[in-house]
Every structure is written in C-alpha cells, then in structure tokens.
C-alpha positions, 0 to 999 in steps of 0.5 A: 328606369333605375334610380341610384340613390346615394345612401350616405348623402341621404343619411347626411340629409336626415342627420342634419334635419334631426340636428336642426329639429333637436336644436330648435326644440331645445331653443324653444322649450328648453327640452334637451333630446336624449336617448335611453336604452335598456339592455337585457342580457349580455349579447355582444350583438346587442351591445354593438347595436346600442353602441351604434345607436348611441354614436348616431344619437350623439352625432344628431346632437342628443344628450 
C-alpha cells in the first residue's frame, strides 16, 4: 500500500517544533540559538545554499 506524505505539512510541523525548542532553550537558560556559516570560495550555488539555510534558521527563530 502506498502512503502519500505532504512534505509541506511535515516541514511545517518540524519548523514549529524547532521554534518551540529554541524558545524554550532561551527561556530556560538565556541561550539564544544561532547559525554560523563559513563559505570558502565564491561558488554561486554555495551562496544560494547558505541563503536558503539562513532563511530557514530565521523562520525557526534563530539569531
């Protein structure tokens, strides 16, 4: 039997869980989550990947 999974719904669920966990960490410990990235070289694909991850981190409430 085939099970169809809606990726957008699954992703939204994970993003919400990460937001809650990040908020809880900051509330309990004062530690603010963040994302640090080092890019080596000037490959446009690398910049696109990092921009995508940065956008997702902000959506998850990271600094």
